[in-house]
N, C-alpha and C positions, 0 to 999 in steps of 0.2 A: 559711639552714639548711633542709634538706629537711623537709617537714611530717611530723609524727609518723605512723609507719606507712609512710613512703615511703623508698625508697633514693635516693642522690644522682642516679641516672639517671631518676628519676620513676616507676619501676614500684613497685607496692605489694608489700610483703612478704607472703608467704603466698598470693599470687594464683597461679593455675595458670600453669605455664610455657607460653609460646606463642612465636610467631615473633619477637616483639620482645625476648624474653629472650635474652641472650647465652649461648652454650653454656658448660657447666661448665669452670672453669679458664681461660677466655679473659680474663685480666685486662687485656691490652692493648686489646681491643675496648671494654671498659667504660671504660678511661681515655680512649680516643679520644672516646667519646661525652660523657663528663663534661667534658673539656677544652673541647669545642666549646660546651657550655652556659656554662662560665665565660667563654670568649672573647666570646660574644654578650652576656652580662650586662655585662662591662666596657666593651665598645664602646658600650653604651647608657648608661654612667655609673651603673649600678646595682650598686655594689660593696657589697653588704650583708654582714653577718657570715656568712650562709650561703654566699655566693659565696666569701668568704675561706677558709672551712672546706673547700669543694670544691677550691679552688686548693691548699691545704695537702695534701689527700689525694692529689691527682694528683702533686704534686712528690715527696711521700714515696714513693708506690708506684712512680714511674718510677725512682727511685734503687734501690729494692729489686729491681725487675725487672731492671734493668741487671746488678746483681750476680748474681742468680739465673741469668739466661740465660747469662752468661759462664761460670759454673761448672757448668752442667748438662751432664754427659757424655752424656746420652741423646739430645741434640739433634744432628741433622746440621749440618754447617757451613752448608749452604744455609738450613736453618730458623733457625739461630742468627743468621745475617746478616740474614734477613728480619725477625726479631723486633727485633733491635737497630736496624734502620733505622726501623721503626715507632715505637720508643721515642724515637729521636732526633727524629722528626717531631713527636711530642707535646711533647718538650722545647723545640723551636723555637717552638711555639705558646705555651707557657708564658712563654718569654722575651719574645716579642713582646707578649704580653698585659701583662706586668709593665711594659713601657715606657709603656703608657697610664696605669698607676697604680703609681708607684715604690714605694708602701708594700708592694706585693706582692713586691718583689724580695728582701727579707730572707727570705721564706719559701722561697726556692730554695736557701738555704745548707744545707750538710751538717749544721751543728750548730744549725739553727733549732729553737726549742722548739715542740713540737707541742701545739696547744691541745686541751682536753678535747673540744670539739665536733668537731675533726678526727679524733681517735681514735675517737669514736663513729661518725662517718660512714664511716671506713675499715672498721670491723667490719661495718657494714651492707652496704657495697658488696661486700666479699669473701664475705659470707654469701649475698648474692643471686646470685652467679655460681657458688656451689657450692664455694668454697674453704673448707677447714676453718680455723676461727678459733681460735687458742689462747686460754686464759684470759687476761684482761686483767691486765697488770702495773701496779703503781702507777707513776705518772709520776715521772721523775727530778726531784729538787729543782732549782728554777731558781736560777742563780747570783744572788747579791745584787749589784745594780748601782745606780749613781747614778740617782736619779729624774730623768727627763727628760720634759718635756711632749712628747707625740707630735707635736703640730703644729710643734715646733721641729726635728724630725728631717728631714733632707733626704738625697736620693741624687742626686748630680750625673749629668747625662745621659751624660757620657763614661764614668762607672763602669758605668752600665747597658749601654753599648756594649761595654765589656770583658767584662761578664758574658754578653752575648749571643754574643760570639765563642766562648765555651766555657762554657755555662751549667751544666754538670755536672762541671766540673773539681773533683774532691774534693781536699781537703788531704791531705797525706801524714802520717799518724799512725804510720807503721811504726817510725820511729826515736824515738818519744816515750819519755821516761825511764820505766822500769817499776821501781818500788821493790819489792824483795822483802822482805816482812816478816821481821824477824829480831830476836832479843832485843837490847834496848838497855840498856847499862850506865847511861845517864843518864836512863832512863825514870823519870818521877815527879819529876825535878828541874825547878824553874823556872829557865829558862836566859836568857830575854831580858833580864831585869834585870841579872844578872851580866855578860852580854855588853856591854851599854851601859855599865855601871859600869867595865868594864875599860878603856874609853877615858878615863874621868874619872881613873882611878888612874894612868894612864901618866905616867912621869917625863919630864923634858925631853929625855933622850937616846934615848927609845924610837923605834923606826922608824915612819915614817908612810907609807911607800910600799912596794908589793910589789916583789919582785925582778924586774927587767926584763932581757930579752935584749939582745944587741948590736943597734944600729939596723939597719933594713932600708929601702932605697929602691927595692926591686924593683917596687913598685906606683905609684911616683911618675911622673906624666906628663912627657913631654919639655918642657923649658923651665921646670920648677918644681924647687925645691930644698927638701927637708925638713931641718929642724934635727935634730941628733942626738937630742935628747930626744923629739922627735916620732916619729922613726923607731923608737924603742924600743917604743912602744905598738903601732905597726903590726906590728912583728916579733912581739909577743906574740899579736896576733890571728892572724897567719899561722901561729903555732905551735899554735893551737887554743884559746887563752883567749877566753872569750865574754862575760864580765861585767866591767864597769869602772865604778867611781866615779872619774871623771877630775876631780880637784879642783885642777888646776893654776891658778896665779894668772892673772888676765886678761892677755892679751898674749902668751901662750905657745903659741897656735895650737891650741886644742882642737877647733875646727871641722875643720881639715885632718886632724888625727889621727883624728877620728871617721869622716870620709868615706873615708880610705884604710884604716882598720881594717875598714870594711864591705866595701871592695874585697878586702882580704886574706881576709876570712871568707866572701865570696860571699853576703853578707846582703841580697840583693835579692829582692823589693822592700823598700825601707827607709823606715820612718816616722820623721819628725823632728818633735818637738813643741817649739815655741819661743815666747818672748815676741814680741809683735807687732812690736816695734821692730827685731828682727834677722831676720825671716823673709825679707826681700829679700836680705839679705847671705848667708843660707844658700844660696839659689838661685844667687847669683853665685859663691860659693866652690865649689859643686858643679860649676859650669861650668868652673872653673879646675883643680880637683884630680881630678875624674872626668869629663872632657869627653866620654867615650864613653857616659855614662849620662844618660838624660833625667830632668830634674828639673822638678817642677811645684809651684806654691804654691797652697794653697786660700785663695781670697778669698771672704768672705761665704758664700753658699750653694753656691759651687763651680762657677759657670757657666763659668768659664774653665779649669777643671781639665783636665789631660791624664790621662785614666784609664789610659793605657798606659805611664805614666812609671815609671822605676826608683826614683826618690826622691820621696816625697810630703812636703811641708813644710806644717804646719798650726800656727797659733798657738793658745795656750790659750783665748783669748777666744771662738773659734768652734768649739772642740772638741766642745761639747755637741750641736751640730747634726749632726755627722758621725760620732759615735762608733759608730753602728749599722753603717754600711757599712764603716768602717775595721776593725771587728772581724772582718769576713768577707773582707777583701781578700787575705789570705794573706801578710802581711808575714813576712819572715824575720829582720828586725832592727828595733830601735827605739832612737832616741836622744832623750833628754829634756834640752834645754838649760835652763840656770838651774834645775836640779832642785830647789833649795830652794823653788821656787814650790809644790811639792806637799807641803811639810812638814806642813800641816794635813790629816790623813787624812779628816776629816769634810767637807772642802770638795768641791764638785762636780768641780772640775778634777782634784783628787787622785784621787777615785774613778774618774773616766774614765780617767786614765792607768794606774791599777792594774788596772782591768778589761781594758784593751787589752793590757797586759803579760801578764796571766794567760792571755788567749786566744792570744797569740803563743807563749807557752811551752808551751801545751797541744798545739801543732801540730808540734812537733819537739823533738829532744833538746837541741840547743844553739843557739838563736837568739842573735844578737848583741844585747846590751842594754847601753846606755851612758848613765849619768847624768852630766851635765856641770855643774859648779858650782865657782866659786871659793870659795864659802862653804857647805860642807855643814851647818854648824851656825850657826843664827841666834840662838836663845834659849838652848837647853840641849841636852844629849846626846840627848834624846828626838826631836830633829829628824831623827836618823838613820833612824828607824823606816820612814817612808814610802819613802825612797830604797832601803833594804835590801829592802823588800817589792817595790818595782818590779823590782829586780834578781833577785828570786826566791830571795834568801838566807833570808828568814824569811816567816812569815805573821803573822796577828794575835797568835798565842800562843806560837810555838815556832820554832826554827831548822829549815831544810829542807835536803834534798839534800846537797850537798857540804859545807855548813857543819856539819850535825849529824855527818856522817862524820868531819870533821876534829876536832871536839870529842871524839868517841868515841876517836879515835886518840891523843889526848893522855894518856889513862889517868888523867885528873884529874876531880875534881868541884868544884863551887863551894865546898865546904868546905875545899879545899886552897888554900894560899896561892899556889902556882904556877899555879893555874887562870887567873888574870886576865891575866897577860902572855901565856900560851899561847893563851887565847881571843882576845885582841886580835890576835895574830899570825895566827890562823886566819881572822879576818875580813879583815885586810889582804891576805892571800894570795889571797883570792877576787877581788881586783881593785881595791883602793884605790890610786890613783896621785896623789901630791901632790908637785909641784915648785914652788918659788918662783922669782921672777925672779933673785934673788941666787944661787940654786943653779945656774942655767944661764946665767949672765951671759955666759960665753964663747961661747954658741951664738948670741946675738942682738945686733944693733947696739946701741950705747949710746943712740942716739936713732932713733926711727923713727915713721913716720906709717902708721896703719892706717885705710883708708877704710871707712866703714860706710854703705852705701846704704839709704835708707828710701823707702817709697812714701807719697806724699801722697794719701790717700784722701779721699772726701767732697767737700763743696762747695768747700773751700779748694783742694784739688788740682785740681778741674775748672776753677775760676776762674783759677788760675795757668796751666794749659795753654792755656786760651782766650786769656788775655792774651798769651802767647808767640805764639800764632797771629796775633793782631791786630798785634803788633809786626812779625812777619815779613811779614804782608800789606802793611803800610805801606811797608816797604822794597822789596818786590817792585813795588809801584806806582811808586815813585820810579825804580827800575831800568828798568821798562818805558817810563816817560815819557821818561827820558833816552835810551834806546835808540831810541825812535820818532823823536826829534828829530835823530838822527845821519844824515849822508848814507849812502846805501846802500853806497858803496865803503869806508866806515870800519867797517862791522860785521864781527864775527868769527863763526866757526862755533862753536856751542855757547854756553857761559856765558862772558861777558867778565869775566875775573878782575880786570882793572884797574878796570872800571866798578863791580864789586861792592865793591871796596875804597873807591872814592870815595863811593859811596852810604853805606857804613858810617861813613865819617868825618863825613859830613853828619849822620847820625843821632846819632853820638856828640856832636857839637858842639851839636845841638839838645837832647840829653839834659841838658847842663849849663846850659841856659837855662831860662827860666820857661815855656816852651811846654807846653801841656797834653798829656795822652796818656801811655800807658805807655811807659817807657823802660828801659834796661838797669839803671839804679840802682834805680828803684822796683820792678822785677821781682825783683832780688836781695833787696831788703828784704822783699817779700811772701813770698818763699820762706823767708827766715829766720824770719819770724813763724809760717809754717805748720809748720815742722819744730821749733819751739822746744820744744813739749811732748814730742816723741819724743826730742830730744836730752837734755832734762832727765831723762826716764824712764831713759834709758841711763846717764846719770851717776849716778843713784840706785842702779842695779844695780851699777855699778862700786864705788861707795862701800861697799855691803854686802859685796862680794866681795874688794876689794883695799885698802880703807882710804881715805885722803884723796884727793880728786879736785879738780882745778882746771877750772872751767867757763868758757870764753871765749865772749863774744858781742860783736857790734859795736853793736847798737841797744838802747836802753833798754827798748823794749817786749818784746824777746826776753828780756832779763834779768828783766823783771817776770814774764813767763810762766813762766820757769824757777823763779824763787823761789816762785811760787804752787804749782807742781808739787811742789817739795821740801817746802813746808809741809804740803800735803795728804798726802804720804807719810810725814810724821814725820821727815824728814831735816834735821838742823840745818845751817845754812850761814852763811857770812860774806859780806857784799856789799862789793865794792871797786869804786867808781865814780869818775868824773872830777869829779862835782859835790860830793864830800865835802870837808870841812875836813881839813887834814893830821892833826889829832888823831883824828878819827873814822876816817879811813883806816887809821892805824896800829893803832888798837884792834881793827879788824876783821882786819887781818893777824895781829896777835898772837893773836887768838882762834882763827884757823884753824891757826896753827903750834903753839900750845901747848895748846889744849883738845882732848882726845881725842874729845869728843862732837861737835865741829864737823867735819862730814864733807866739806863742799864749800865751795870759795871761788868765788863767782860774780863774774867779773871782766870789766870792759870791755876789749875787745881793744886799743883805741887808748889808753886811759888807764892800764891796768894791764899793758900788754905790755912796759913797760920799768921799771927801777928797783925791781923786787920780787925777793925771795928766797923762793921757795915750794918749796924742795927737799924739804920734808916729804912731798910727793906725787910719785909716779912715773907717774901717769895723768892725762891732760888730755883734755877734750872740747872740740873746736872746733865750736861750734854753727853758726857762720856762716863763710863763706870770706872770706879776705883777698883783696885785689886783687894782692898781690905775695907771693912766697915769703919775702921778707925780713921782712915783718910777721908772717907765720906762724912763722918761725924765732925771732923775738924772743920770741913768746909761749911757745914750747916751752922756750926757755932760762931762763924763770922757774923751771922745775923742774930742768932739766939744767944744773947749775952745781956749783961746788965745794961739797962736803958731801953730794952725792947719791950714795948707795951702790948704787942699782939702775938698770937700764936704764929709760929714759923712753919711754912710748908715748903718742902723741897720736892720739886717736880722732876722725877728721874725719867729721862727719855730712853725707852727700851726698843731696840729693833726686833720686832716680832719675828718668830720662825728663824732665828739665827742664834749663834753662840752667845750673843748679847743677853738674851732672855735666860739662858741656862746659867750664865755667870751671875746675873742679878739674884737668882734663886739661891745660888751657892753662897753668895756673900751674906744674904739674910739668914740662911740656915746656920752658917758658921757663927754668926754673931748672936744667934738665938733671939732674933727680933720677933716679938709677938705682935701680930697685926700691924707690923711696920711702926710701932710706937717705940721711940728711942728712949723715953724716960725710964729710969729705974733699972736699966740693964747693966748688971755688974759681972757678966760672964767674961771669961778670958777670950780675947779675940784671936783668931787663927792668923798665922802669917800668910802673906800673899801667895807664897809658893803652893800652899795647900789648895787655895782656890784654883790656881792655874792647873795643878795636877788633877783635881777633881773634875774640872771642865773637860780635860782630855780623856779621863776615864769615862765620863758620861758620853762623850762623842763616840768613842770606840765601842762602848757597850751598845749604844743605839744602832750603830752600823752593823755590828755582829748580829744583833737581834733581828734586824730587818732582812737578813739573808734568808732566802727560802729554805725551809727544812731545818733551821737551826733550833735545837731544843734549848730551853733555858733551865739552868741548874737551879733547883729550889733550895 
């Protein structure tokens, strides 16, 4: 901060005007001098509170001068162009300076809160150059936001690059909703309690879903097919609907509906907040349903983030680090997956989500806001509050906007008996969409597999990828040794496919022996152990959303990890293993089938894959891959059998960028599964050894292809 009695440019107030003093009204010259002082201080690493205040003043006045110069009719076009060019130069210096200290970047935002020190310095600078300074107004109250430690906040480098590309791109507030004050018939009535009560009072036949238009597939990319119930939500977005509580049961394609609704609404850039276990799947689904849109996933501090992407996916666990720049990014839409995660409005993640929603809503009339959850209510009706607040239907104390208008139009008050069904319908019409599997059974296959890719982060993931490289390196050495021992006239151009297959067979044979070293079987076991916690976490989410879930694993340690996860999360489970006595096994089966509190059956894929009737569940989680599709199908048939009234979905957890993903593709290709639909497939299934061999062939081929200068035989 400038010393008392000094201006930000270093001249003393009240001193005689001389050659160093800028001429009256030349704000741009004063800004140019001050920004150079800030730049020099930041380059030396001396970002004191005074330097930050100067930076704020320059950023604030540059924006004000841009507006003034553009609207000043007394300026000639040449003079206006000259002044704007000078201002742009100052803006460039500010942006480059912020790169050295990302904490300064937030100060460039149009809605950045101006500190008291900056307001004082601004008045000093304007007074020193002879600009009349109006009486100081009281600062606007700052919005209440979740408390976040400043040292936790980050701004990824790619976001800074985006800001530098256009550092003064102001958000468009021109279309923001302007509520005209008018007399309210319901003024003075407490309405939130009756609104929530209206859902508790609803009878069994009361509607649970808004009226939806005929399906639209206009935004569906080539090669993809939307189910009719999915196309209805997309059509609603295309028709102008912008808020949705999409509460379809799991397996009905909420991700695809959200992505194509954003396409129909033009809601880009789009922010997607999700649990950690599904963030990779969101990026994958975006690539399939909106292939012309760039999607990026925030990992950790965002070092790999694409700041120019159309779709930004962030998980709840790291949201606190990024909430600052996300609020300034200019999103036109926001999707919150597993929205029941924000039901506790006092939690940090709930406050962050609500803050971001409020900032997005303040920037435009109708941003797309979607809350996705199979379970909008966990404990009681009050769980609706945070979700409704995210959607902008209510605030802490009252209904807002379209909801209060709809309640006024009913002509009723909470004292009238008819108020409650009318109020409930008013909320539903704002965008509650609820379909069950049984409601849309005609839309979806009776049995299907849905792959859920997950990222293996941390030491376990790095260790697995290193082990895969070691396995590939060992096979490459065998290949090169065999190739070197061949006569020159027997060598082929490029990669010798026959030799690759022979090397893979030798490796597979060694894998079944007692030889030491990483092999295809130990690799798959390690991958299963690494994704066990993620698979169990997803199963717990399914159990909360859809009811009973069957969790299949091959190895005991994977089952142990899953059961420990369920215990920690308070999810009751029954364990069905091969080492149990027949009596113990049957008691656990009966508990899962008959006890409504037992949400998950943890089953051994090999021991429980046959001889069980678990049709009480329509969702399965396959935590580890089988070596054959037949074994996988047997597990699914534990639920898909006589007595099952709903379509069955098997959620196959796949470790992305590992051998796991390659083996999943091989199993499907060997079984000839079209679009992962199991029904009607009568092809002969390949033995497990074929999949194991092909996995090693693919691993060796990829390693050989990746070598510099290796030609590929056509």
